[in-house]
N, C-alpha and C positions, 0 to 999 in steps of 0.2 A: 504493500500500500504506500509506504514511504517513497519507494522508488518511482511509483506512478505519479505521486505528487511532485517529486523533483522533476520528472520528465515533463509534466504539465506546465510547471512554472518556467522551465527552460523554453518550452514551445511558445508560451505567452511572451516571454522576453524577446525571443527571436521575431515573433510577429510584430511586436511593438517597435522593434528596431527597424524592421523592414518598412513599417508604416511611416515612421519618422524620416526614413531615407528617401522613399519614393513618393510620398504625398506632401505637397507643399502646404505651408501654413496660410496661404492666401489663394483665392480662386484665380484661374488664368484669366487674362484679358480684363476688360472694363465694361460693365453694363452701361450703355449710353441711353437706354430707353426702357423704363419699367412699365409693363402693362398692369392691368388690374390683377387682383389676387386670383381671379378665375381665368386669366388668359392662358391659353394652352399652345400658343405658337412661340417657339423660342428659336431665334436665329443667331448663329455665330458667324460674323463676317471676318474673314481672315484678310487683313490688309497689310501692305507695305506702304508707309507714308510717303516714300519717294517713288512709288510706282505710278506711272501715268494712267494705267488701267484702273487702279484703285481710286485715283482722283476722279476719273470720268464716271465711276460708279457711285460716288458719294452723293450727288444730287438725287439719284434714284432712291438710295437708301433713306435719305432724309424725307423724301416724299412718302415712302412706305410707312415710316414711323408716324408721320402726321396723319396719313390717310386711315390707318388702322388703330392708332392711338392705344386704347386700353386692351386691344385684342392680342398684342404681341410684346415680347421682350427682346431687345436687341443688344448684343454684346460684340465688341470689337476685340479681336485677338491679333496682335501684331506679329507678322512673319517677315522679318527683314531679309530680303533676298540678297545673296552675296554679290551679285553683279550690279547692285545699286550702291555706289560708293558712299560710305559713311552713314548708311541708313541705320546702323545699329546705334550710332550716336544720337540720331533723332529718336529712336526707340527709348533710349535711356532718358533723354530729355522729356519725352512724353510721360514716363513714369515719375520723373521728378515733379512735373506739374500735378500728377495724380496725388502725390504725397502731400502737396500743399492745398489743393482744392480739386477734388475729383469731379465736382459739379460743373467745371468749365471744360471738361474733356471734349465734348462735342465742339465747342468753340475752338479748342486747340487743333482738332483734326481739320476743321475748316481753314484755320490759319495756316497750317503746314501745307495743305494742298494749294492754297492761294499763293504761298511763297515757294512752291516746289521748284520752279525753274531757277529762282534765285539761290535756293539751297544746293541745287545740283551744278550750277554754273561754275566751271573751273575747279570743281571739287578735287579732281585728280592732281591738280597742281598746287593745292593748298596743303600746309602742314596740318596735322591732327589738331594742334592748338588753335590754328586759324579756323578750322571747321567748327570746333566747339564754340569758339567766340562768335562765329556767325549765327549759329543756331541759338545761342543764348540771347543775342541781340534781337533777333526776330521775335522770339517768345516774349522777352521783356517788354517789347514795344507793342505787343498784341492785345493789351488790355485784359489780360487774364489774372492780374493780381500776383504774378510771380516775377521776382526780380532777376536781373542778370546774374547777380551773385548767387542766388539760390539755384539757378539752372547750372551754373558752372560748378557749384558744390556737388550737384547731383551726379556729375561725371566721375566723381571720386567716391561715390556712395555705393557700397557693394550691393545694396538692396535694389538699386535700379538695374544693375548688371544682372542680378538674379532674376528679376521680373522679366527682363528681356529674354534671357535664356529659357526661362520657364515657358513663355509664350512660344518660342521657336520649337522647343522640344514637343510641346503639346501639338503644335501644328503638324510636325513630322509624324507624330503618333496617329494623327487623323488622316495621314497620307496626303497632306496638303503639299503641293509642289509649285503653285503659282498663286498670284494675287490679281484680283480678288477671288476668293473661294468661299463657299458657304456650306454650313451644316445647319439643317433645319430639323428641329426636334430630335437631335442626336444622329441624324442620317446625312451623310455627305451627299450633296446634290451638284454634281459636276456641271450640268447644263445651266445652273443658276448664274454662273459667271457671265453668261451672255444674255441674261434676261433683260428685256426692255421693261419700262415702267408698267406697261400693260400686262406683260407676262407675269410680273410679280403680283400685281393685283389679282389676276386670274388665279394664280397658284394659291395665294393665301385665302382668297374667297372659297376656293375648293376645299381647303383644309378646315375652314370654319363651318362648312355644311355638316349637318348631323350625319354620322356614318351609319 
Protein backbone atom coordinates (compact mmCIF):
# COMPACT_ATOMS: atom_id res chain seq x y z
CA UNK A 1 0.00 0.00 0.00
CA UNK A 2 2.83 2.36 0.91
CA UNK A 3 4.59 1.68 -2.38
CA UNK A 4 1.33 2.41 -4.24
CA UNK A 5 1.01 5.80 -2.48
CA UNK A 6 4.62 6.63 -3.24
CA UNK A 7 4.09 5.76 -6.91
CA UNK A 8 0.87 7.81 -6.99
CA UNK A 9 2.55 10.86 -5.47
CA UNK A 10 5.42 10.52 -7.95
CA UNK A 11 2.93 10.39 -10.82
CA UNK A 12 1.14 13.49 -9.53
CA UNK A 13 4.48 15.30 -9.23
CA UNK A 14 5.44 14.37 -12.80
CA UNK A 15 2.02 15.42 -14.12
CA UNK A 16 2.24 18.75 -12.31
CA UNK A 17 5.75 19.31 -13.65
CA UNK A 18 4.62 18.57 -17.20
CA UNK A 19 1.63 20.90 -16.78
CA UNK A 20 3.85 23.74 -15.60
CA UNK A 21 6.30 23.08 -18.44
CA UNK A 22 3.82 22.85 -21.32
CA UNK A 23 0.88 25.02 -20.25
CA UNK A 24 1.52 28.80 -20.19
CA UNK A 25 0.26 30.93 -17.32
CA UNK A 26 -1.51 33.27 -19.76
CA UNK A 27 -3.80 32.51 -22.73
CA UNK A 28 -2.35 32.85 -26.21
CA UNK A 29 -3.19 35.92 -28.22
CA UNK A 30 -5.42 38.83 -27.24
CA UNK A 31 -9.22 38.92 -27.30
CA UNK A 32 -10.19 42.05 -29.20
CA UNK A 33 -13.94 41.56 -29.20
CA UNK A 34 -16.09 39.84 -26.58
CA UNK A 35 -19.55 38.70 -27.49
CA UNK A 36 -22.33 38.06 -25.03
CA UNK A 37 -22.17 35.22 -22.53
CA UNK A 38 -24.30 33.16 -24.90
CA UNK A 39 -22.21 33.78 -28.03
CA UNK A 40 -21.01 30.56 -29.59
CA UNK A 41 -18.90 31.79 -32.50
CA UNK A 42 -15.24 32.03 -31.52
CA UNK A 43 -12.76 33.15 -34.17
CA UNK A 44 -8.98 33.11 -33.84
CA UNK A 45 -7.29 35.33 -36.42
CA UNK A 46 -3.60 34.58 -36.95
CA UNK A 47 -1.91 37.80 -38.07
CA UNK A 48 1.56 39.09 -38.82
CA UNK A 49 1.41 42.84 -38.23
CA UNK A 50 3.92 43.48 -41.04
CA UNK A 51 2.06 41.23 -43.50
CA UNK A 52 0.26 43.13 -46.31
CA UNK A 53 -2.39 40.39 -46.54
CA UNK A 54 -3.14 40.71 -42.83
CA UNK A 55 -3.43 44.47 -43.30
CA UNK A 56 -5.85 44.02 -46.21
CA UNK A 57 -7.96 41.62 -44.14
CA UNK A 58 -8.24 43.94 -41.13
CA UNK A 59 -11.14 46.11 -42.44
CA UNK A 60 -13.14 42.94 -43.13
CA UNK A 61 -12.53 41.64 -39.62
CA UNK A 62 -13.58 44.95 -38.09
CA UNK A 63 -16.79 44.91 -40.11
CA UNK A 64 -17.55 41.37 -38.95
CA UNK A 65 -17.11 42.34 -35.30
CA UNK A 66 -19.45 45.30 -35.71
CA UNK A 67 -21.98 43.41 -37.82
CA UNK A 68 -22.38 40.44 -35.47
CA UNK A 69 -21.54 42.24 -32.22
CA UNK A 70 -22.77 40.02 -29.36
CA UNK A 71 -22.82 36.86 -31.48
CA UNK A 72 -19.07 36.28 -31.64
CA UNK A 73 -15.76 36.51 -29.83
CA UNK A 74 -12.64 37.47 -31.77
CA UNK A 75 -9.04 36.86 -30.78
CA UNK A 76 -5.81 37.83 -32.56
CA UNK A 77 -2.83 35.50 -32.31
CA UNK A 78 0.38 36.97 -33.69
CA UNK A 79 2.40 34.77 -36.05
CA UNK A 80 5.56 36.69 -37.00
CA UNK A 81 6.73 35.35 -40.34
CA UNK A 82 10.52 35.06 -40.68
CA UNK A 83 10.66 36.75 -44.08
CA UNK A 84 9.12 39.99 -42.75
CA UNK A 85 12.17 41.76 -41.35
CA UNK A 86 11.92 42.74 -37.69
CA UNK A 87 8.30 41.64 -37.30
CA UNK A 88 9.18 39.94 -34.01
CA UNK A 89 10.19 43.34 -32.64
CA UNK A 90 6.72 44.61 -33.60
CA UNK A 91 5.21 41.59 -31.86
CA UNK A 92 7.13 42.35 -28.67
CA UNK A 93 6.07 46.00 -28.87
CA UNK A 94 2.45 44.87 -29.24
CA UNK A 95 2.68 42.84 -26.05
CA UNK A 96 4.31 45.78 -24.30
CA UNK A 97 1.21 47.81 -25.13
CA UNK A 98 -0.95 44.96 -23.80
CA UNK A 99 0.95 45.10 -20.51
CA UNK A 100 0.07 48.76 -20.07
CA UNK A 101 -3.44 48.88 -21.55
CA UNK A 102 -4.98 45.86 -23.25
CA UNK A 103 -8.09 47.89 -24.08
CA UNK A 104 -6.25 49.81 -26.83
CA UNK A 105 -5.07 46.68 -28.65
CA UNK A 106 -7.50 47.14 -31.55
CA UNK A 107 -6.26 50.72 -31.93
CA UNK A 108 -2.69 49.42 -31.90
CA UNK A 109 -3.39 46.93 -34.69
CA UNK A 110 -4.94 49.71 -36.79
CA UNK A 111 -1.95 51.98 -36.06
CA UNK A 112 0.64 49.36 -37.06
CA UNK A 113 -1.20 48.58 -40.28
CA UNK A 114 -1.48 52.31 -41.04
CA UNK A 115 2.27 52.69 -40.52
CA UNK A 116 3.22 49.34 -42.04
CA UNK A 117 5.04 50.77 -45.06
CA UNK A 118 6.99 53.15 -42.82
CA UNK A 119 7.92 50.31 -40.49
CA UNK A 120 9.15 48.16 -43.36
CA UNK A 121 10.92 50.88 -45.36
CA UNK A 122 14.68 50.39 -45.33
CA UNK A 123 14.40 47.88 -42.50
CA UNK A 124 17.13 45.65 -43.90
CA UNK A 125 19.56 48.58 -43.79
CA UNK A 126 18.79 49.65 -40.23
CA UNK A 127 20.45 48.40 -37.08
CA UNK A 128 18.28 46.59 -34.56
CA UNK A 129 18.51 49.61 -32.25
CA UNK A 130 17.26 51.89 -35.04
CA UNK A 131 14.36 49.52 -35.76
CA UNK A 132 13.34 49.43 -32.10
CA UNK A 133 13.52 53.21 -31.89
CA UNK A 134 11.34 53.58 -34.99
CA UNK A 135 8.71 51.21 -33.60
CA UNK A 136 8.73 52.95 -30.21
CA UNK A 137 8.35 56.39 -31.82
CA UNK A 138 5.39 55.31 -33.92
CA UNK A 139 3.57 53.71 -30.99
CA UNK A 140 4.33 56.61 -28.63
CA UNK A 141 2.84 59.08 -31.14
CA UNK A 142 -0.24 56.95 -31.76
CA UNK A 143 -2.38 58.19 -28.87
CA UNK A 144 -2.42 54.84 -27.09
CA UNK A 145 -1.21 56.15 -23.73
CA UNK A 146 2.06 54.20 -23.95
CA UNK A 147 5.31 56.15 -23.91
CA UNK A 148 8.46 55.78 -25.96
CA UNK A 149 10.39 54.76 -22.83
CA UNK A 150 7.82 52.08 -21.98
CA UNK A 151 8.00 50.54 -25.45
CA UNK A 152 11.79 50.58 -25.41
CA UNK A 153 11.79 48.94 -21.98
CA UNK A 154 9.50 46.25 -23.33
CA UNK A 155 12.21 45.09 -25.73
CA UNK A 156 14.28 44.08 -22.69
CA UNK A 157 11.37 42.44 -20.87
CA UNK A 158 11.45 38.65 -21.02
CA UNK A 159 7.67 38.49 -20.77
CA UNK A 160 7.17 40.19 -24.16
CA UNK A 161 9.61 37.71 -25.70
CA UNK A 162 7.80 34.81 -24.07
CA UNK A 163 4.37 36.01 -25.23
CA UNK A 164 5.65 36.32 -28.79
CA UNK A 165 7.19 32.85 -28.73
CA UNK A 166 4.01 31.42 -27.17
CA UNK A 167 1.87 32.83 -29.99
CA UNK A 168 4.30 31.52 -32.60
CA UNK A 169 4.43 28.01 -31.11
CA UNK A 170 0.65 27.89 -30.75
CA UNK A 171 0.28 28.93 -34.39
CA UNK A 172 2.62 26.15 -35.49
CA UNK A 173 0.70 23.70 -33.32
CA UNK A 174 -2.45 24.68 -35.24
CA UNK A 175 -0.59 24.09 -38.53
CA UNK A 176 -0.62 27.78 -39.40
CA UNK A 177 1.92 28.58 -42.09
CA UNK A 178 0.65 31.87 -43.55
CA UNK A 179 -1.17 35.01 -42.51
CA UNK A 180 -3.96 35.70 -42.23
CA UNK A 181 -5.24 32.29 -41.15
CA UNK A 182 -8.38 31.49 -39.19
CA UNK A 183 -9.62 28.97 -36.67
CA UNK A 184 -13.40 29.04 -36.13
CA UNK A 185 -14.77 27.27 -33.08
CA UNK A 186 -11.55 25.30 -32.78
CA UNK A 187 -11.46 24.20 -36.44
CA UNK A 188 -8.92 25.58 -38.89
CA UNK A 189 -10.70 26.93 -41.99
CA UNK A 190 -8.04 27.40 -44.71
CA UNK A 191 -10.43 28.98 -47.22
CA UNK A 192 -11.31 31.76 -44.76
CA UNK A 193 -8.07 33.58 -45.61
CA UNK A 194 -9.66 34.41 -48.98
CA UNK A 195 -13.15 35.22 -47.67
CA UNK A 196 -14.72 38.46 -48.82
CA UNK A 197 -16.92 40.42 -46.43
CA UNK A 198 -19.96 38.72 -47.96
CA UNK A 199 -18.40 35.29 -47.55
CA UNK A 200 -17.80 35.96 -43.84
CA UNK A 201 -21.34 37.20 -43.28
CA UNK A 202 -22.79 34.19 -45.06
CA UNK A 203 -20.57 31.72 -43.18
CA UNK A 204 -21.32 33.17 -39.74
CA UNK A 205 -25.04 33.46 -40.43
CA UNK A 206 -24.97 29.78 -41.40
CA UNK A 207 -23.33 28.90 -38.07
CA UNK A 208 -25.90 30.93 -36.15
CA UNK A 209 -28.83 29.00 -37.62
CA UNK A 210 -30.29 26.26 -35.39
CA UNK A 211 -28.72 22.92 -36.23
